[in-house]
C-alpha distance (Angstrom), angle and dihedral (degrees) to the residues before:
residue distance angle dihedral
M1 . . .
K2 3.78 . .
I3 3.81 91.6 .
A4 3.78 91.0 48.9
I5 3.78 92.2 51.7
L6 3.80 91.4 47.3
A7 3.80 89.9 50.4
A8 3.79 89.7 53.4
L9 3.79 90.7 52.3
L10 3.78 91.4 49.6
S11 3.82 90.5 52.2
V12 3.85 92.0 64.0
S13 3.83 109.6 117.6
F14 3.77 119.2 -102.7
G15 3.83 86.1 -128.4
A16 3.78 89.2 71.1
S17 3.83 92.5 88.0
A18 3.78 91.8 55.8
Q19 3.79 91.9 48.6
A20 3.88 89.2 48.6
A21 3.80 90.3 52.0
K22 3.78 90.3 54.2
S23 3.74 92.4 54.0
T24 3.85 97.2 44.3
P25 3.76 110.5 112.8
S26 3.82 116.5 -113.4
L27 3.80 113.4 -110.9
L28 3.82 134.5 -158.2
L29 3.86 118.3 -160.8
R30 3.80 114.3 -165.3
H31 3.78 130.3 -162.9
A32 3.81 100.4 7.9
N33 3.76 130.2 160.5
V34 3.83 112.7 -144.2
F35 3.81 132.1 -147.0
A36 3.82 107.2 -172.8
G37 3.78 101.9 163.9
A38 3.75 144.8 -39.9
S39 3.82 92.6 -89.0
A40 3.82 94.3 44.3
P41 3.81 122.5 83.6
R42 3.81 117.0 -113.2
R43 3.77 112.1 -105.6
R44 3.78 115.8 -145.5
D45 3.79 129.6 -158.0
V46 3.77 99.2 2.8
T47 3.80 131.1 156.3
I48 3.78 118.7 -136.9
T49 3.75 126.2 -160.9
I50 3.79 121.5 -156.6
V51 3.76 123.2 -165.5
R52 3.85 128.1 174.1
G53 3.77 92.0 -4.5
R54 3.80 95.3 -55.1
I55 3.79 135.8 97.6
E56 3.81 107.5 -103.0
H57 3.79 104.5 176.5
I58 3.79 141.7 1.9
Q59 3.76 115.9 -163.2
D60 3.75 139.7 161.7
S61 3.82 106.3 -92.2
S62 3.84 91.6 -131.6
S63 3.79 90.9 62.1
F64 3.80 99.7 35.2
H65 3.78 114.8 115.4
E66 3.74 116.5 -174.4
T67 3.82 111.4 -126.1
A68 3.81 99.8 165.0
V69 3.73 138.5 48.0
F70 3.85 113.8 -110.5
D71 3.77 125.3 -155.9
R72 3.79 89.9 -133.0
E73 3.78 135.8 14.9
I74 3.82 124.1 -165.0
D75 3.75 127.3 -171.9
L76 3.82 105.9 -147.9
K77 3.80 91.4 -170.6
G78 3.78 95.1 -146.3
A79 3.81 97.7 -41.6
W80 3.79 116.5 149.4
I81 3.77 125.4 -109.0
L82 3.78 126.4 -153.1
P83 3.76 130.4 -179.0
G84 3.81 107.9 -93.9
L85 3.81 108.6 -85.8
I86 3.77 121.2 -104.7
D87 3.79 120.1 -146.6
A88 3.80 104.3 -157.9
H89 3.80 95.5 -165.1
V90 3.80 121.5 38.3
H91 3.81 137.0 148.7
V92 3.83 100.6 -154.1
S93 3.79 117.3 154.8
D94 3.80 106.0 163.0
I95 3.80 140.8 48.2
P96 3.83 97.6 -111.4
A97 3.75 90.9 57.3
A98 3.78 91.0 47.2
K99 3.81 89.8 52.9
R100 3.83 90.6 51.0
M101 3.80 88.8 54.3
L102 3.74 91.3 52.5
S103 3.83 92.9 46.8
L104 3.86 86.4 61.7
G105 3.81 94.0 54.8
I106 3.81 93.1 -98.6
T107 3.76 104.1 139.7
T108 3.84 98.2 168.8
G109 3.76 132.4 34.9
R110 3.78 132.2 -178.4
S111 3.85 107.1 -137.2
M112 3.80 105.4 -142.0
L113 3.80 104.0 178.2
T114 3.74 134.9 0.0
T115 3.80 128.9 147.3
G116 3.74 92.8 -107.6
Y117 3.81 141.4 8.5
E118 3.80 95.3 -67.3
G119 3.79 92.3 133.3
V120 3.77 90.5 55.7
G121 3.80 90.9 50.7
L122 3.81 93.2 48.0
K123 3.79 88.9 51.1
K124 3.78 90.2 53.9
L125 3.81 90.5 52.0
H126 3.81 90.2 52.2
E127 3.83 91.6 46.6
R128 3.75 94.2 52.6
G129 3.82 88.2 56.0
D130 3.82 107.3 -94.2
G131 3.78 101.6 158.8
D132 3.79 96.0 -159.6
I133 3.85 95.7 60.5
P134 3.80 124.7 78.0
D135 3.75 121.5 -137.0
F136 3.83 116.6 -92.3
L137 3.79 138.6 -154.9
S138 3.80 107.2 -158.7
A139 3.81 130.4 -154.4
G140 3.79 95.1 -173.0
F141 3.81 115.4 -159.6
P142 3.82 117.5 1.1
V143 3.78 122.1 -116.2
V144 3.84 104.2 -120.1
A145 3.80 131.6 164.0
H146 3.80 95.4 -124.7
P147 3.82 111.8 27.8
T148 3.83 93.7 177.0
A149 3.81 93.0 54.7
F150 3.79 94.4 45.5
Q151 3.82 125.1 110.1
P152 3.01 124.2 -112.0
D153 3.76 94.4 44.6
L154 3.79 113.1 -98.2
S155 3.79 98.7 -164.7
S156 3.79 90.5 122.2
L157 3.83 88.2 67.3
F158 3.76 87.8 70.2
L159 3.77 95.9 36.8
I160 3.84 92.1 54.4
N161 3.83 91.9 37.5
P162 3.82 107.2 32.1
D163 3.81 91.7 171.1
L164 3.81 86.6 72.8
D165 3.78 93.0 58.9
D166 3.80 93.7 106.9
L167 3.80 86.6 66.8
R168 3.78 88.6 60.3
L169 3.73 89.5 63.0
S170 3.83 97.4 42.9
D171 3.75 127.6 98.1
R172 3.84 89.8 -123.1
I173 3.74 133.9 -14.7
G174 3.82 98.9 -108.9
A175 3.77 125.4 -161.4
S176 3.83 92.6 -60.3
G177 3.77 92.7 51.7
A178 3.79 91.5 48.6
R179 3.80 89.3 56.0
R180 3.77 91.9 47.4
I181 3.80 94.1 52.6
V182 3.77 89.4 49.7
D183 3.81 89.8 50.8
V184 3.83 95.6 51.7
N185 3.83 89.6 47.8
V186 3.83 90.4 52.2
A187 3.78 90.1 48.7
H188 3.83 87.2 58.2
H189 3.83 91.6 53.9
V190 3.79 101.3 -108.1
D191 3.80 120.6 171.1
W192 3.75 97.5 -150.1
I193 3.78 140.3 23.6
K194 3.79 119.5 -137.3
V195 3.84 120.2 -152.9
F196 3.80 127.2 -170.9
A197 3.82 110.8 -135.5
S198 3.86 90.6 163.9
G199 3.73 135.0 36.7
R200 3.83 118.8 -103.6
A201 3.76 123.4 -81.4
G202 3.83 98.1 -160.4
V203 3.77 96.1 58.1
P204 3.86 118.4 82.5
N205 3.78 97.2 -141.0
A206 3.84 96.0 42.1
D207 3.79 124.0 90.0
P208 3.84 115.3 -139.0
L209 3.85 90.1 -170.1
S210 3.78 91.6 63.1
R211 3.77 129.4 78.3
D212 3.74 121.3 -108.2
L213 3.79 108.9 -175.4
N214 3.83 112.9 33.3
D215 3.80 121.6 -131.7
E216 3.82 93.4 -94.5
E217 3.82 92.1 52.3
L218 3.75 92.2 45.3
V219 3.76 93.2 52.0
A220 3.76 92.9 46.4
A221 3.82 93.2 51.8
V222 3.81 93.9 48.0
Q223 3.77 93.7 44.8
E224 3.81 91.3 50.7
A225 3.76 92.7 46.8
T226 3.83 91.4 47.4
A227 3.80 90.7 51.8
H228 3.78 87.3 58.2
G229 3.78 91.5 46.1
I230 3.80 92.8 -112.9
P231 3.88 121.0 137.3
V232 3.76 120.8 -131.9
A233 3.86 133.1 -133.2
A234 3.76 120.7 -159.4
H235 3.87 125.2 -147.7
A236 3.86 99.8 -148.0
Y237 3.76 138.8 144.9
T238 3.77 111.9 175.9
D239 3.88 133.1 63.0
D240 3.80 89.6 -111.1
A241 3.79 95.4 51.1
V242 3.80 96.3 40.4
S243 3.82 92.9 46.3
A244 3.78 91.7 49.7
A245 3.87 89.8 49.9
I246 3.78 92.6 48.1
K247 3.82 92.6 48.4
A248 3.84 89.4 49.5
G249 3.80 88.7 57.2
V250 3.84 109.0 -103.9
R251 3.81 119.9 165.9
T252 3.84 99.7 -145.0
V253 3.78 136.6 20.9
E254 3.79 115.9 -142.5
H255 3.84 115.4 -147.0
G256 3.82 101.5 -14.8
S257 3.78 86.6 179.7
L258 3.79 100.1 156.3
I259 3.80 100.3 39.9
T260 3.78 121.3 125.9
L261 3.79 136.5 -153.4
P262 3.82 100.7 -75.5
T263 3.82 91.6 52.2
L264 3.76 91.9 46.9
Q265 3.80 89.5 50.2
L266 3.83 88.5 53.1
M267 3.85 89.2 48.4
R268 3.87 89.2 52.5
A269 3.82 92.6 47.0
R270 3.84 92.4 50.8
G271 3.79 95.6 42.5
V272 3.84 93.7 -119.8
C273 3.81 117.1 160.0
L274 3.80 124.8 -133.2
T275 3.79 124.2 -137.7
P276 3.83 103.1 -171.9
T277 3.84 98.6 -177.1
L278 3.79 91.4 -155.0
S279 3.79 94.0 164.7
A280 3.82 91.8 62.4
F281 3.78 90.4 57.2
Y282 3.80 91.3 46.0
A283 3.83 89.9 53.9
L284 3.79 93.5 45.1
A285 3.78 93.3 47.8
K286 3.82 91.8 61.4
P287 3.84 107.2 69.0
S288 3.76 120.4 -173.0
P289 3.83 120.9 -102.9
D290 3.80 90.2 -103.2
A291 3.80 94.0 46.8
T292 3.85 118.8 153.2
A293 3.75 121.9 -121.6
D294 3.81 89.6 -100.7
E295 3.78 91.2 51.6
K296 3.77 91.8 50.6
A297 3.79 90.8 49.1
L298 3.81 90.8 49.2
A299 3.87 88.9 49.2
S300 3.78 90.0 54.9
R301 3.82 91.4 48.4
A302 3.82 90.8 47.7
Q303 3.83 91.9 52.2
M304 3.81 90.8 51.5
M305 3.84 89.2 49.8
L306 3.76 91.9 46.7
D307 3.80 93.8 51.4
H308 3.78 90.3 54.5
A309 3.74 95.9 39.2
R310 3.80 93.7 56.4
Q311 3.84 88.4 54.6
A312 3.79 90.4 47.5
V313 3.81 91.5 52.2
A314 3.85 92.4 50.5
I315 3.86 91.2 50.1
A316 3.83 91.5 44.7
R317 3.78 90.9 53.6
R318 3.81 92.0 48.6
L319 3.84 90.6 50.5
G320 3.79 93.7 46.8
V321 3.79 97.4 -112.6
T322 3.77 109.4 160.4
I323 3.84 108.5 -110.6
I324 3.76 118.7 -163.2
A325 3.80 130.8 -171.5
G326 3.80 122.3 -109.9
A327 3.78 122.9 157.8
D328 3.81 98.0 -162.2
A329 3.79 84.9 -138.7
T330 3.74 137.9 150.3
Y331 3.84 95.0 -151.8
D332 3.76 93.3 -135.0
T333 3.78 117.1 148.6
D334 3.84 97.3 -77.7
S335 3.84 99.4 29.3
H336 3.75 124.2 128.1
T337 3.84 112.2 -114.6
L338 3.76 146.5 -149.6
I339 3.79 88.1 -92.9
D340 3.85 88.7 63.4
E341 3.83 89.7 48.7
I342 3.85 92.3 53.3
R343 3.78 89.7 51.1
H344 3.80 93.5 47.8
L345 3.86 91.7 49.1
A346 3.80 88.3 54.0
E347 3.81 89.9 49.0
A348 3.82 89.0 50.9
G349 3.79 93.7 58.0
L350 3.80 109.6 -76.0
S351 3.79 116.4 121.0
P352 3.81 114.0 -115.2
S353 3.80 89.8 -105.7
E354 3.80 91.7 50.5
A355 3.81 90.2 48.4
V356 3.82 89.2 54.7
D357 3.81 90.2 46.7
A358 3.83 88.3 54.6
A359 3.80 87.9 63.3
T360 3.83 95.6 40.8
V361 3.78 129.6 21.0
R362 3.82 97.3 13.5
S363 3.77 93.5 44.3
A364 3.79 90.7 49.3
A365 3.78 91.6 52.6
C366 3.81 94.5 47.4
L367 3.82 91.7 47.2
Q368 3.82 89.3 48.7
V369 3.88 94.5 -121.1
D370 3.82 95.5 107.9
R371 3.80 93.3 117.2
Q372 3.79 90.4 69.6
K373 3.79 109.3 14.5
G374 3.78 142.9 41.8
S375 3.80 98.4 47.9
I376 3.83 140.0 58.1
E377 3.76 105.4 -116.4
P378 3.83 136.8 129.7
G379 3.80 109.8 -84.0
F380 3.82 93.9 26.3
D381 3.81 123.7 118.1
A382 3.78 110.2 -86.6
D383 3.81 91.5 -117.7
L384 3.84 104.7 145.4
A385 3.79 142.8 154.1
V386 3.79 124.0 -153.9
Y387 3.84 123.7 -149.0
T388 3.80 137.4 179.7
S389 3.80 93.5 -116.5
D390 3.74 141.8 1.3
P391 3.87 106.9 -57.1
A392 3.80 92.4 -156.6
V393 3.84 87.8 64.0
N394 3.80 94.7 43.9
L395 3.78 114.9 18.0
Q396 3.86 90.8 -169.8
V397 3.84 90.7 78.0
L398 3.85 87.7 68.8
R399 3.81 87.4 76.0
S400 3.78 94.5 66.6
P401 3.82 114.5 37.0
L402 3.79 114.7 -170.8
M403 3.75 91.7 -145.3
V404 3.79 139.9 -1.4
I405 3.79 123.7 -151.8
T406 3.73 121.6 -168.3
R407 3.83 119.0 -173.8
G408 3.79 89.2 -21.3
T409 3.83 95.4 -50.4
V410 3.80 116.9 118.6
F411 3.84 115.9 -129.8
G412 3.79 129.4 178.3
D413 3.83 98.2 8.0
R414 3.82 109.6 -169.4
L415 3.78 93.7 154.7
S416 3.87 94.6 72.3
N417 3.80 95.0 42.5
């Protein structure tokens, strides 16, 4: 049933987003202060017009003269507007979790691993005009060397794509299998491909210090994705795994916790972005009082990863490696969030403004959506989050947005209440 429902979602026409834009109410935002990035000047007391889900004009309120009738006008009374936040690494597989993301001002998420094509389905809901769903970039199923030994269980890869069933019975996927998994993901309209260069850190019987895909499999997966025009993200921890992924041609490295100066220099030279996911290690490193032996062992591992990761982030910033914010979160009721990740990046050496940039303008550039997201400019998607004060001065305000706007649709309005 779940697969049938997902198939129905994926059959929605690509024209749905255009139709949704036509039906989106026009919006006029008065008396806003704008933070659009660490390198951009603050703009105070501006009026923003939004038409068909996009920003149309930004003008000083003192010189703005209304020449059109808007469906809704909101006086922000000096509240601060940021571009909608972008979580570059999420594991969201249901609508309630997607709505929790949006309630935090996160208007875009990159789905990095689920056991189906849930991210693709959520994107379709957003594109058709559902104002309670953020936008998504989906990686579909991960490319891993041993799908049957992977956790979480990837059986649905073979149920949805039965032509891949021979890989279920193979010792490892090999270069040919890597290409085939990429191809079925592309056929399901993914935006990214995720490859595993390292084992997992959050699974007791996995070894994050060991390689998962070998060099041949990595190269095959990246080449196949590139042939389809799809960028690749690599799950990798060590110098060996990260270097191999960079040389294969990936666009982003997820985690990279144990990398050292030479690998970071290579990352800078190749223009590869780093998603450190510090908040996930912070969460894992704090086991509950009744934790099992496995949970305590994972906590010890996470603390080791975290200690190294903080150093890697500091070096990366000094070298000029682009760092982007990804929480590696599920957004269930007690999950850590992107807001935690922004704070931890600031603690690791980024300035507050740079930490906000990691979840807006820099993330948009690394995820290749910077022509429509990550900034507040005419022609960009009207993905916005409204706060009581300048978040770059006090990051704590990010926890309680007054209002969230996604593609011109107001969600979670606490300002008018």
